[in-house]
FITIKE-52654 format. One record per residue: residue number from 1; residue in three letters; x, z, y of N, C-alpha, C in turn. Coordinates in nm, 4 decimals. Layout:
<atoms>
   seq   type        n.X        n.Z        n.Y       ca.X       ca.Z       ca.Y        c.X        c.Z        c.Y
   NUM    ALA          X          Z          Y          X          Z          Y          X          Z          Y
...
</atoms>
This chain:
<atoms>
   seq   type        n.X        n.Z        n.Y       ca.X       ca.Z       ca.Y        c.X        c.Z        c.Y
     1    MET    11.7624     8.2725     7.5562    11.6715     8.3483     7.6409    11.6967     8.3104     7.7868
     2    GLN    11.5907     8.2724     7.8590    11.6076     8.2363     7.9984    11.6342     8.3596     8.0837
     3    ARG    11.6851     8.3360     8.2049    11.7312     8.4480     8.2859    11.6190     8.5463     8.3199
     4    ALA    11.5010     8.4946     8.3539    11.3905     8.5839     8.3896    11.3559     8.6771     8.2743
     5    ALA    11.3534     8.6226     8.1528    11.3239     8.7045     8.0348    11.4356     8.8058     8.0104
     6    ARG    11.5599     8.7646     8.0376    11.6736     8.8549     8.0174    11.6707     8.9701     8.1181
     7    LEU    11.6365     8.9421     8.2429    11.6266     9.0473     8.3437    11.5198     9.1489     8.3045
     8    HIS    11.4086     9.0979     8.2543    11.3020     9.1875     8.2086    11.3504     9.2720     8.0905
     9    ALA    11.4229     9.2091     7.9977    11.4726     9.2808     7.8800    11.5716     9.3908     7.9196
    10    ILE    11.6545     9.3645     8.0205    11.7490     9.4671     8.0679    11.6727     9.5876     8.1224
    11    MET    11.5713     9.5630     8.2051    11.4927     9.6730     8.2618    11.4216     9.7520     8.1518
    12    GLU    11.3681     9.6825     8.0529    11.2979     9.7496     7.9435    11.3932     9.8364     7.8622
    13    GLU    11.5137     9.7858     7.8386    11.6107     9.8626     7.7608    11.6564     9.9860     7.8382
    14    LEU    11.6824     9.9719     7.9670    11.7235    10.0872     8.0472    11.6102    10.1885     8.0579
    15    ARG    11.4881    10.1406     8.0660    11.3736    10.2319     8.0692    11.3604    10.3062     7.9367
    16    ARG    11.3885    10.2348     7.8283    11.3731    10.2934     7.6952    11.4750    10.4044     7.6697
    17    VAL    11.6000    10.3817     7.7087    11.7056    10.4774     7.6738    11.7165    10.5936     7.7721
    18    GLY    11.6542    10.5810     7.8888    11.6510    10.6916     7.9833    11.7886    10.7384     8.0258
    19    ASP    11.8121    10.8707     8.0174    11.9372    10.9309     8.0660    12.0596    10.8870     7.9871
    20    ARG    12.0401    10.8332     7.8670    12.1552    10.7900     7.7884    12.2230    10.6686     7.8499
    21    GLY    12.1456    10.5865     7.9178    12.2019    10.4686     7.9812    12.2551    10.3671     7.8820
    22    ARG    12.3061    10.2571     7.9343    12.3655    10.1520     7.8517    12.4852    10.0929     7.9257
    23    THR    12.5930    10.0667     7.8537    12.7090    10.0005     7.9125    12.6841     9.8494     7.9166
    24    ALA    12.7666     9.7800     7.9950    12.7560     9.6339     8.0007    12.7822     9.5744     7.8623
    25    GLU    12.8766     9.6348     7.7883    12.9087     9.5849     7.6543    12.7888     9.6000     7.5599
    26    GLN    12.7203     9.7142     7.5666    12.6040     9.7363     7.4809    12.4922     9.6382     7.5144
    27    LEU    12.4662     9.6168     7.6431    12.3612     9.5234     7.6835    12.3982     9.3800     7.6448
    28    ALA    12.5260     9.3458     7.6587    12.5706     9.2111     7.6215    12.5513     9.1866     7.4727
    29    HIS    12.5833     9.2871     7.3901    12.5649     9.2730     7.2451    12.4170     9.2595     7.2107
    30    LEU    12.3329     9.3388     7.2761    12.1890     9.3358     7.2484    12.1277     9.2013     7.2832
    31    LEU    12.1680     9.1452     7.3971    12.1055     9.0233     7.4479    12.1863     8.8974     7.4164
    32    GLU    12.2995     8.9164     7.3462    12.3809     8.8039     7.2996    12.4310     8.7169     7.4146
    33    VAL    12.4848     8.7835     7.5182    12.5475     8.7152     7.6310    12.6810     8.7848     7.6595
    34    THR    12.7526     8.7402     7.7603    12.8793     8.8024     7.7956    12.8563     8.9217     7.8892
    35    THR    12.9562     9.0101     7.8961    12.9458     9.1234     7.9887    12.9419     9.0738     8.1331
    36    ARG    13.0082     8.9636     8.1594    13.0057     8.9067     8.2948    12.8632     8.8666     8.3338
    37    THR    12.7905     8.8100     8.2397    12.6503     8.7734     8.2656    12.5671     8.8970     8.2935
    38    ILE    12.5879     9.0029     8.2138    12.5137     9.1275     8.2343    12.5406     9.1839     8.3735
    39    LYS    12.6661     9.1848     8.4152    12.7012     9.2403     8.5474    12.6361     9.1589     8.6590
    40    ARG    12.6308     9.0271     8.6432    12.5617     8.9445     8.7423    12.4125     8.9753     8.7439
    41    ASP    12.3534     8.9930     8.6244    12.2100     9.0237     8.6162    12.1794     9.1590     8.6805
    42    ILE    12.2644     9.2584     8.6547    12.2440     9.3912     8.7136    12.2489     9.3819     8.8659
    43    ALA    12.3457     9.3061     8.9194    12.3571     9.2885     9.0644    12.2320     9.2222     9.1207
    44    THR    12.1768     9.1255     9.0467    12.0541     9.0585     9.0905    11.9368     9.1566     9.0936
    45    LEU    11.9255     9.2389     8.9899    11.8171     9.3373     8.9836    11.8306     9.4398     9.0959
    46    GLN    11.9516     9.4848     9.1209    11.9738     9.5824     9.2279    11.9400     9.5217     9.3639
    47    ALA    11.9783     9.3969     9.3846    11.9485     9.3295     9.5116    11.7985     9.3112     9.5320
    48    ALA    11.7250     9.3007     9.4190    11.5794     9.2847     9.4264    11.5075     9.4185     9.4421
    49    GLY    11.5828     9.5282     9.4437    11.5225     9.6587     9.4676    11.5034     9.7457     9.3450
    50    SER    11.5505     9.7017     9.2287    11.5377     9.7839     9.1082    11.6291     9.9062     9.1200
    51    ALA    11.5769    10.0217     9.0798    11.6506    10.1477     9.0952    11.7483    10.1676     8.9804
    52    ILE    11.8550    10.0871     8.9802    11.9571    10.0947     8.8761    12.0835    10.1551     8.9358
    53    ALA    12.1322    10.2615     8.8742    12.2564    10.3247     8.9170    12.3673    10.2900     8.8190
    54    ALA    12.4873    10.2739     8.8699    12.6041    10.2448     8.7862    12.7018    10.3608     8.7939
    55    GLN    12.7506    10.4023     8.6767    12.8480    10.5123     8.6710    12.9708    10.4627     8.5971
    56    ALA    13.0867    10.4716     8.6631    13.2109    10.4220     8.6039    13.2744    10.5272     8.5145
    57    GLY    13.3688    10.4826     8.4317    13.4454    10.5753     8.3490    13.3818    10.6055     8.2156
    58    PRO    13.4504    10.6872     8.1338    13.3974    10.7255     8.0017    13.2606    10.7919     8.0144
    59    GLY    13.1701    10.7528     7.9278    13.0356    10.8082     7.9329    12.9493    10.7455     8.0401
    60    GLY    13.0039    10.6470     8.1103    12.9295    10.5822     8.2178    12.8465    10.4658     8.1683
    61    GLY    12.7942    10.3898     8.2618    12.7101    10.2763     8.2280    12.6046    10.2572     8.3350
    62    TYR    12.4941    10.1958     8.2961    12.3834    10.1703     8.3875    12.2648    10.2582     8.3500
    63    PHE    12.1980    10.3100     8.4536    12.0850    10.4006     8.4336    11.9736    10.3649     8.5316
    64    LEU    11.8513    10.3932     8.4918    11.7392    10.3818     8.5845    11.7219    10.5149     8.6561
    65    ILE    11.7076    10.5096     8.7856    11.6856    10.6309     8.8648    11.5374    10.6664     8.8610
    66    GLY    11.5085    10.7909     8.8170    11.3687    10.8354     8.8127    11.2834    10.7511     8.7209
    67    GLN    11.3397    10.7118     8.6055    11.2664    10.6237     8.5136    11.1437    10.6942     8.4555
    68    PRO    11.0288    10.6239     8.4511    10.9059    10.6839     8.3996    10.9078    10.6934     8.2484
    69    SER    10.8291    10.7833     8.1946    10.8179    10.7967     8.0493    10.6902    10.7300     8.0004
    70    LEU    10.6891    10.6963     7.8730    10.5696    10.6386     7.8131    10.4670    10.7482     7.7874
    71    PRO    10.3387    10.7127     7.7854    10.2368    10.8132     7.7559    10.2461    10.8568     7.6105
    72    PRO    10.1841    10.9703     7.5746    10.1882    11.0176     7.4366    10.1355    10.9133     7.3389
    73    VAL    10.1977    10.9074     7.2222    10.1577    10.8118     7.1189    10.1233    10.8885     6.9927
    74    ASN    10.0066    10.8611     6.9364     9.9610    10.9345     6.8185     9.9878    10.8572     6.6895
    75    PHE    10.1136    10.8246     6.6666    10.1527    10.7622     6.5411    10.2058    10.8703     6.4481
    76    THR    10.1726    10.8608     6.3207    10.2297    10.9528     6.2234    10.3675    10.9019     6.1825
    77    SER    10.4480    10.9887     6.1214    10.5800    10.9462     6.0753    10.5677    10.8374     5.9692
    78    ALA    10.4654    10.8460     5.8837    10.4452    10.7438     5.7802    10.4134    10.6083     5.8426
    79    GLN    10.3347    10.6083     5.9509    10.3027    10.4828     6.0184    10.4276    10.4214     6.0813
    80    ALA    10.5124    10.5051     6.1393    10.6375    10.4555     6.1985    10.7286    10.3980     6.0907
    81    VAL    10.7372    10.4655     5.9756    10.8183    10.4151     5.8648    10.7622    10.2818     5.8149
    82    ALA    10.6298    10.2704     5.8093    10.5665    10.1460     5.7640    10.6057    10.0295     5.8548
    83    ILE    10.6080    10.0541     5.9855    10.6497     9.9500     6.0800    10.7958     9.9136     6.0574
    84    ALA    10.8795    10.0159     6.0388    11.0222     9.9922     6.0153    11.0446     9.9108     5.8881
    85    VAL    10.9695     9.9414     5.7828    10.9815     9.8672     5.6562    10.9434     9.7213     5.6769
    86    ALA    10.8314     9.6984     5.7461    10.7866     9.5609     5.7701    10.8913     9.4818     5.8476
    87    LEU    10.9527     9.5441     5.9469    11.0549     9.4769     6.0252    11.1813     9.4515     5.9429
    88    ALA    11.2206     9.5497     5.8619    11.3410     9.5346     5.7802    11.3247     9.4243     5.6761
    89    MET    11.2044     9.4104     5.6213    11.1804     9.3085     5.5192    11.1687     9.1690     5.5790
    90    ASN    11.1523     9.1621     5.7107    11.1322     9.0323     5.7754    11.2206     9.0202     5.8987
    91    ARG    11.3506     9.0468     5.8800    11.4421     9.0481     5.9939    11.4561     8.9116     6.0604
    92    ASP    11.4302     8.8043     5.9863    11.4414     8.6712     6.0454    11.3057     8.6126     6.0809
    93    ALA    11.2003     8.6962     6.0807    11.0671     8.6489     6.1158    11.0574     8.6266     6.2667
    94    PRO    10.9669     8.5396     6.3111    10.9466     8.5228     6.4553    10.9105     8.6547     6.5219
    95    TYR    10.9667     8.6790     6.6380    10.9397     8.7974     6.7204    10.9872     8.9272     6.6559
    96    ALA    11.0733     8.9191     6.5545    11.1244     9.0406     6.4904    11.2091     9.1225     6.5876
    97    GLN    11.2860     9.0555     6.6736    11.3684     9.1280     6.7711    11.2798     9.2086     6.8658
    98    ASP    11.1688     9.1500     6.9098    11.0754     9.2223     6.9956    11.0110     9.3377     6.9199
    99    GLY    10.9856     9.3166     6.7912    10.9282     9.4234     6.7096    11.0220     9.5420     6.6979
   100    ARG    11.1523     9.5151     6.6822    11.2491     9.6240     6.6729    11.2589     9.7003     6.8050
   101    ALA    11.2466     9.6278     6.9170    11.2469     9.6950     7.0474    11.1236     9.7829     7.0627
   102    ALA    11.0091     9.7339     7.0141    10.8861     9.8130     7.0220    10.8963     9.9383     6.9352
   103    LEU    10.9573     9.9250     6.8174    10.9741    10.0413     6.7298    11.0648    10.1449     6.7953
   104    ALA    11.1702    10.0991     6.8612    11.2609    10.1921     6.9290    11.1879    10.2689     7.0381
   105    LYS    11.0984    10.2012     7.1112    11.0193    10.2690     7.2139    10.9281    10.3740     7.1507
   106    LEU    10.8692    10.3391     7.0375    10.7813    10.4333     6.9680    10.8577    10.5579     6.9268
   107    LEU    10.9755    10.5398     6.8680    11.0553    10.6549     6.8246    11.0981    10.7412     6.9432
   108    ASP    11.1235    10.6769     7.0563    11.1676    10.7516     7.1743    11.0621    10.8499     7.2242
   109    VAL    10.9345    10.8174     7.2041    10.8297    10.9048     7.2591    10.7681    10.9963     7.1530
   110    MET    10.8173    10.9891     7.0300    10.7693    11.0820     6.9272    10.8390    11.2165     6.9439
   111    ASP    10.7756    11.3237     6.9005    10.8369    11.4553     6.9110    10.9548    11.4641     6.8135
   112    PRO    11.0503    11.5541     6.8397    11.1718    11.5620     6.7578    11.1455    11.5802     6.6087
   113    ALA    11.0461    11.6629     6.5724    11.0171    11.6859     6.4307    10.9695    11.5573     6.3629
   114    SER    10.8868    11.4798     6.4339    10.8365    11.3542     6.3765    10.9487    11.2524     6.3628
   115    ARG    11.0369    11.2456     6.4635    11.1506    11.1534     6.4547    11.2404    11.1886     6.3366
   116    GLN    11.2613    11.3188     6.3166    11.3447    11.3629     6.2049    11.2809    11.3250     6.0720
   117    GLN    11.1490    11.3348     6.0641    11.0787    11.2982     5.9412    11.0876    11.1479     5.9161
   118    VAL    11.0777    11.0698     6.0230    11.0918    10.9241     6.0099    11.2296    10.8897     5.9554
   119    GLU    11.3328    10.9527     6.0095    11.4694    10.9270     5.9622    11.4866    10.9698     5.8166
   120    LYS    11.4265    11.0833     5.7810    11.4388    11.1356     5.6445    11.3730    11.0422     5.5436
   121    VAL    11.2488    11.0011     5.5737    11.1768    10.9125     5.4817    11.2388    10.7730     5.4836
   122    GLY    11.2751    10.7253     5.6043    11.3329    10.5923     5.6158    11.4628    10.5779     5.5385
   123    ALA    11.5407    10.6855     5.5285    11.6670    10.6814     5.4543    11.6444    10.6637     5.3050
   124    ARG    11.5203    10.6852     5.2605    11.4895    10.6741     5.1169    11.4210    10.5414     5.0831
   125    VAL    11.4191    10.4501     5.1793    11.3637    10.3164     5.1565    11.4738    10.2152     5.1839
   126    TRP    11.5074    10.1355     5.0833    11.6162    10.0392     5.0953    11.5624     9.8972     5.0891
   127    VAL    11.6233     9.8099     5.1682    11.5895     9.6674     5.1667    11.7186     9.5897     5.1549
   128    ARG    11.7231     9.4964     5.0635    11.8428     9.4141     5.0446    11.8131     9.2714     5.0878
   129    GLY    11.9036     9.2142     5.1647    11.8843     9.0764     5.2087    11.9493     9.0553     5.3435
   130    ALA    11.9689     8.9303     5.3793    12.0327     8.8967     5.5059    11.9426     8.8048     5.5856
   131    ASP    11.9696     8.7975     5.7160    11.8950     8.7069     5.8016    11.9129     8.5632     5.7526
   132    GLY    11.8022     8.4885     5.7538    11.8110     8.3492     5.7144    11.8337     8.2555     5.8316
   133    SER    11.8097     8.2998     5.9537    11.8291     8.2146     6.0706    11.8842     8.2990     6.1848
   134    ALA    11.9635     8.2367     6.2694    12.0288     8.3085     6.3777    11.9282     8.3530     6.4831
   135    ALA    11.9590     8.4672     6.5460    11.8681     8.5215     6.6469    11.8495     8.4259     6.7642
   136    THR    11.9568     8.3577     6.8060    11.9462     8.2665     6.9196    11.8539     8.1491     6.8887
   137    ILE    11.8554     8.1039     6.7638    11.7663     7.9953     6.7221    11.6219     8.0431     6.7259
   138    ARG    11.5979     8.1616     6.6701    11.4611     8.2140     6.6683    11.4081     8.2343     6.8095
   139    ARG    11.4937     8.2877     6.8989    11.4474     8.3143     7.0347    11.4082     8.1857     7.1062
   140    ALA    11.4823     8.0786     7.0868    11.4493     7.9508     7.1504    11.3145     7.8994     7.1006
   141    ILE    11.2920     7.9084     6.9698    11.1657     7.8612     6.9136    11.0500     7.9505     6.9582
   142    GLU    11.0724     8.0820     6.9597    10.9686     8.1746     7.0056    10.9278     8.1436     7.1496
   143    GLU    11.0272     8.1173     7.2331    10.9974     8.0870     7.3735    10.9202     7.9565     7.3852
   144    GLY    10.9563     7.8580     7.3026    10.8836     7.7318     7.3028    10.7374     7.7500     7.2664
   145    VAL    10.7110     7.8348     7.1663    10.5728     7.8623     7.1244    10.4983     7.9377     7.2340
   146    GLU    10.5626     8.0400     7.2905    10.4979     8.1223     7.3926    10.4624     8.0428     7.5180
   147    ARG    10.5549     7.9578     7.5621    10.5406     7.8930     7.6928    10.5045     7.7451     7.6837
   148    ASN    10.4760     7.6956     7.5617    10.4424     7.5551     7.5413    10.5517     7.4639     7.5986
   149    LEU    10.6764     7.4892     7.5534    10.7896     7.4093     7.5971    10.8514     7.3356     7.4782
   150    VAL    10.8872     7.2119     7.4991    10.9542     7.1329     7.3950    11.0888     7.1967     7.3624
   151    VAL    11.1234     7.2003     7.2338    11.2537     7.2507     7.1925    11.3337     7.1381     7.1271
   152    SER    11.4626     7.1445     7.1451    11.5543     7.0503     7.0814    11.6121     7.1190     6.9591
   153    LEU    11.5937     7.0594     6.8419    11.6357     7.1204     6.7162    11.7427     7.0363     6.6474
   154    GLY    11.8471     7.1026     6.5998    11.9389     7.0422     6.5049    11.8891     7.0826     6.3671
   155    TYR    11.8677     6.9868     6.2785    11.8010     7.0186     6.1517    11.8695     6.9504     6.0340
   156    THR    11.8793     7.0250     5.9232    11.9322     6.9711     5.7980    11.8225     6.9792     5.6928
   157    ASP    11.7807     6.8649     5.6393    11.6703     6.8661     5.5427    11.7193     6.9053     5.4033
   158    GLY    11.6280     6.9068     5.3072    11.6601     6.9500     5.1718    11.7626     6.8634     5.1016
   159    ASP    11.7806     6.7394     5.1488    11.8792     6.6488     5.0893    12.0136     6.6528     5.1616
   160    GLY    12.0233     6.7421     5.2618    12.1493     6.7538     5.3347    12.1631     6.6587     5.4519
   161    ASN    12.0562     6.5837     5.4842    12.0621     6.4907     5.5970    12.0427     6.5659     5.7282
   162    ARG    12.1294     6.5399     5.8244    12.1223     6.6076     5.9527    12.0607     6.5175     6.0588
   163    SER    11.9836     6.5798     6.1491    11.9227     6.5025     6.2567    11.8991     6.5926     6.3770
   164    LEU    11.8798     6.5299     6.4913    11.8458     6.6012     6.6138    11.7027     6.5644     6.6494
   165    ARG    11.6167     6.6639     6.6644    11.4754     6.6401     6.6914    11.4333     6.7065     6.8217
   166    ARG    11.3364     6.6432     6.8892    11.2680     6.7061     7.0018    11.1262     6.7339     6.9562
   167    VAL    11.0869     6.8617     6.9616    10.9645     6.9057     6.8946    10.8765     6.9879     6.9882
   168    GLU    10.7454     6.9624     6.9813    10.6469     7.0499     7.0445    10.6109     7.1571     6.9414
   169    PRO    10.6635     7.2801     6.9520    10.6336     7.3819     6.8504    10.4915     7.4353     6.8659
   170    GLN    10.4082     7.4095     6.7666    10.2661     7.4440     6.7768    10.2300     7.5696     6.6980
   171    LEU    10.2887     7.5838     6.5789    10.2511     7.6922     6.4886    10.3746     7.7496     6.4207
   172    LEU    10.3661     7.8757     6.3811    10.4668     7.9393     6.2961    10.3956     7.9846     6.1694
   173    ALA    10.4516     7.9537     6.0553    10.3841     7.9842     5.9295    10.4839     8.0351     5.8257
   174    PHE    10.4374     8.1291     5.7447    10.5181     8.1813     5.6341    10.4496     8.1427     5.5039
   175    THR    10.5213     8.0709     5.4188    10.4649     8.0305     5.2904    10.5776     8.0063     5.1913
   176    ASP    10.5538     8.0388     5.0654    10.6518     8.0172     4.9581    10.7878     8.0798     4.9897
   177    GLY    10.7847     8.1958     5.0566    10.9071     8.2694     5.0816    10.9894     8.2231     5.2001
   178    HIS    10.9354     8.1347     5.2829    11.0116     8.0837     5.3967    10.9239     8.0753     5.5209
   179    TRP    10.9905     8.0898     5.6388    10.9241     8.0686     5.7664    10.9431     7.9237     5.8095
   180    TYR    10.8379     7.8668     5.8680    10.8411     7.7298     5.9174    10.7901     7.7255     6.0615
   181    VAL    10.8449     7.6330     6.1401    10.7828     7.5973     6.2670    10.7171     7.4620     6.2443
   182    ILE    10.5879     7.4557     6.2750    10.5096     7.3331     6.2568    10.4835     7.2749     6.3947
   183    GLY    10.5153     7.1512     6.4123    10.4972     7.0946     6.5454    10.4850     6.9439     6.5436
   184    TRP    10.4678     6.8913     6.6642    10.4646     6.7466     6.6806    10.6065     6.7023     6.7128
   185    CYS    10.6656     6.6266     6.6221    10.8018     6.5788     6.6400    10.7981     6.4549     6.7291
   186    LEU    10.8512     6.4674     6.8509    10.8528     6.3548     6.9430    10.9508     6.2474     6.8966
   187    THR    11.0511     6.2867     6.8203    11.1490     6.1911     6.7682    11.0853     6.0990     6.6647
   188    ARG    10.9990     6.1558     6.5785    10.9338     6.0781     6.4734    10.7890     6.0408     6.5087
   189    ASN    10.7398     6.0964     6.6197    10.6020     6.0730     6.6636    10.5013     6.1070     6.5536
   190    ALA    10.5190     6.2272     6.4952    10.4327     6.2689     6.3851    10.4442     6.4199     6.3666
   191    VAL    10.3503     6.4753     6.2893    10.3556     6.6166     6.2543    10.4718     6.6397     6.1579
   192    ARG    10.5473     6.7459     6.1795    10.6556     6.7806     6.0892    10.6635     6.9326     6.0715
   193    TRP    10.7065     6.9746     5.9514    10.7338     7.1147     5.9212    10.8854     7.1315     5.9157
   194    PHE    10.9370     7.2302     5.9870    11.0807     7.2566     5.9872    11.1057     7.3982     5.9354
   195    ARG    11.1792     7.4073     5.8249    11.2111     7.5391     5.7703    11.3138     7.6068     5.8598
   196    LEU    11.2841     7.7287     5.9024    11.3684     7.7932     6.0018    11.5126     7.8121     5.9553
   197    ASP    11.5327     7.8412     5.8269    11.6700     7.8635     5.7820    11.7481     7.7333     5.7670
   198    ARG    11.6842     7.6184     5.7943    11.7541     7.4903     5.7939    11.7777     7.4371     5.9355
   199    VAL    11.7294     7.5113     6.0346    11.7559     7.4739     6.1736    11.8960     7.5221     6.2085
   200    THR    11.9841     7.4311     6.2457    12.1240     7.4661     6.2716    12.1487     7.5080     6.4166
   201    ASP    12.0670     7.4589     6.5072    12.0732     7.5050     6.6459    11.9412     7.4690     6.7133
   202    ALA    11.9101     7.5414     6.8192    11.7844     7.5190     6.8912    11.8026     7.5551     7.0372
   203    ALA    11.7438     7.4736     7.1235    11.7497     7.5000     7.2674    11.6147     7.4647     7.3278
   204    VAL    11.5621     7.5563     7.4066    11.4351     7.5289     7.4724    11.4619     7.4400     7.5935
   205    THR    11.3740     7.3426     7.6186    11.3882     7.2524     7.7328    11.2916     7.2955     7.8433
   206    THR    11.2940     7.2242     7.9525    11.2008     7.2529     8.0626    11.0749     7.1671     8.0535
   207    ARG    11.0659     7.0837     7.9517    10.9498     6.9943     7.9384    10.8319     7.0694     7.8772
   208    GLN    10.7222     7.0775     7.9504    10.6042     7.1487     7.9023    10.5104     7.0518     7.8315
   209    PHE    10.4333     7.1044     7.7380    10.3366     7.0206     7.6672    10.2024     7.0924     7.6591
   210    GLU    10.0984     7.0143     7.6409     9.9644     7.0687     7.6183     9.9446     7.0861     7.4677
   211    PRO     9.9013     7.2049     7.4229     9.8781     7.2227     7.2793     9.7821     7.1172     7.2251
   212    ARG     9.8147     7.0640     7.1108     9.7331     6.9592     7.0502     9.6165     7.0192     6.9721
   213    ASP     9.5197     6.9359     6.9437     9.4034     6.9778     6.8651     9.4527     7.0313     6.7306
   214    PRO     9.4140     7.1551     6.6918     9.4594     7.2110     6.5631     9.4278     7.1217     6.4440
   215    ALA     9.3228     7.0394     6.4566     9.2851     6.9514     6.3458     9.3968     6.8529     6.3121
   216    VAL     9.4841     6.8241     6.4111     9.5958     6.7320     6.3880     9.6878     6.7854     6.2792
   217    PHE     9.6956     6.9183     6.2684     9.7898     6.9810     6.1755     9.7250     7.0189     6.0428
   218    GLY     9.5964     6.9876     6.0276     9.5277     7.0120     5.9017     9.4755     7.1539     5.8890
   219    GLU     9.3981     7.1774     5.7862     9.3410     7.3095     5.7598     9.4418     7.3957     5.6843
   220    PRO     9.4550     7.5238     5.7228     9.5442     7.6120     5.6467     9.4878     7.6389     5.5082
   221    PRO     9.5708     7.6771     5.4117     9.5208     7.7101     5.2782     9.4165     7.8216     5.2846
   222    ALA     9.3298     7.8265     5.1855     9.2205     7.9247     5.1851     9.2711     8.0688     5.1850
   223    ASP     9.3901     8.0911     5.1278     9.4420     8.2286     5.1206     9.5352     8.2610     5.2368
   224    ALA     9.5460     8.1732     5.3361     9.6284     8.2017     5.4540     9.5454     8.2784     5.5562
   225    PHE     9.6118     8.3594     5.6365     9.5406     8.4374     5.7383     9.6299     8.4584     5.8590
   226    PRO     9.5729     8.4684     5.9792     9.6532     8.4937     6.0987     9.6953     8.6394     6.1041
   227    ILE     9.8029     8.6695     6.1746     9.8556     8.8056     6.1747     9.7765     8.8997     6.2639
   228    ARG     9.6798     8.8501     6.3387     9.6089     8.9389     6.4310     9.5190     9.0396     6.3610
   229    GLY     9.4970     9.0249     6.2308     9.4147     9.1246     6.1644     9.3685     9.0815     6.0271
</atoms>
């Protein structure tokens, strides 16, 4: 995650938790950086005029001064549970981390009775399984897709062969039980599909690309559909 995105994520998290605040350790764990990085980021935000207060000692941490609340949200407890189930079943899906942050915001603005009902029903729904790809890998690929930036991928194919690729990530697709990033591989100068759970490391570069004609990547299967609806 680049610094600008991390600064935004810190502000969003502090806004979300309100008076509870967050310690440097909690923010570091959430954003997968060191506490030293968090402290530098907080100092940068404060210098830029963000209303962040720091409280030392037990029960202390960072807080937003006069943080605004979200407007009322008319979600039912069943709808909130449905979102939680979808996220739990797809913990390694693209943008799942952002989805979990959005769900936390939703729960924060629900009334206490509705939150209690969500917890009660949610405790009766179980999902078994583990993440197939590391969060840092997913975040790099997500950023590449969002900002049209080339990503550097370490990849192990089905035969165990390892390679380093530079890829223009164009599409994300779920098929046959796996997530793939589909892109133009600059290393091979051709279209390639990379299974996310076979990507061993990923780093977004500063090289920007223009999205290619979708026809280059072929027509999706007849039963495939975009997530927008």
